[in-house]
N, C-alpha and C positions, 0 to 999 in steps of 0.2 A: 504494500499499500504505499501511498505518496501523501507527504504533508509539506508544505511550505507555510512559513509563519512570518508575516509582516510585522513590524513594530514601528510606531511613530509616537512622537510626543504630541499629546491633544492639549486642549485648554484646561482640562480638569485632571491630567496624568498621562500615563502611558496607555496607549491603545494597542493591543495585541490582535492581530487578525489571521488566525489560522485558515489555511485554504486546503481542502483535500479531505483525506481520511485519517482519523487518529484512532489507532489500535495499540496493541502491546507493543508493536514494533516502532511506532512513531510517538507515542505518548511521552516517553522520556525527553524527546525534542521539545515538546510543548511544555513540559514541567519545567525544563532548563530555562526556557525563556521567560516563563512566568516568574521563576525564582530571580533571575537577572533583573526583571522590571521591578520587582518589589524591592530589591536591593538598591535600586538607584533612584526611588521615587518616594515622596511623601504625599503626593497629590492624588494617589489612587491608581488602580489598574482596572481597565475595561477590557474584556474579551468579546470581541465583535465576531460572532460565529456565522455570519452570513455566507461565507465560503466553505464551511465545514459541511461535507457530504455524508460522513459516517462518523460515529463516536461509540465505541464499546465501553466495557466497564474500565479498561485501562485509561481511556480518555476522560471518563467521569472522574476517576481517581485523581488524575492530574488537575483537573478543574477544581475538585475538592480540596486538593493539597494547597492550591493557591488560595483558596478561601480561608483555611485554616492559618496559612502564614500571614496573610493580610490581616486577619482578626488579631493575631499574635502581635503584629506590628502597629495595630491601630489605623490601618489605611483602607480607604475605601476600596472595594473589589465588587465587580459585578459582571454579569454575562448578559450580553444583548444579541438581538437578531438571529437567534436560534430559530432554525426551521421548525415547522410543525412537527416532523418526524423526530427531530432532536428533542424538542420540547416534551413529546410524548414520552421519550425515554426517561427524561428528567422526572416526569410525573410519575412513571411507574417505579423508578428506583427511589422516590421520595427526596429528591434533592432540588426540586424546582425553586422552592422559597429561598432556600440557601444560595443559590446561584443567580437567580434572576430578580428575587423580591416579588414576583408574581404570585398569584393565587395557583396552587395545585388543583387541577380540574377534578382529580380524584378524591381529595380530601377536603377541597373547599377551603383550605387554610392558606394564609399568606397576606400580602399587602395588595389589595386591588389597584393601587396607584404604580405598582411595579418599582418602587423606589428601591435603592440599593440597601441590602441588609447589613 
């Protein structure tokens, strides 16, 4: 599987844009980029998943690792623009609210405004 990861400074911190597929072979690459971003910013990290076409448990683990590290550092962290398919995976695995701040359609919990958590 193939993954490219774009990184740019945004107005509220660093924006990470993975493109392609994240699985057990490519998740370490995404995790490394997330770690590097968190090490260099206090403004926050946003993951723009618009270009992500596949995400398995290793990809979710990388995203959740970023959430834990950001929380420990006190830095805003959020995931945006996930496809309906990837959002459904977040719902099934119970990480929707933690990653996106939006309501989990299965549980009805979360922030209806989708604000970062």
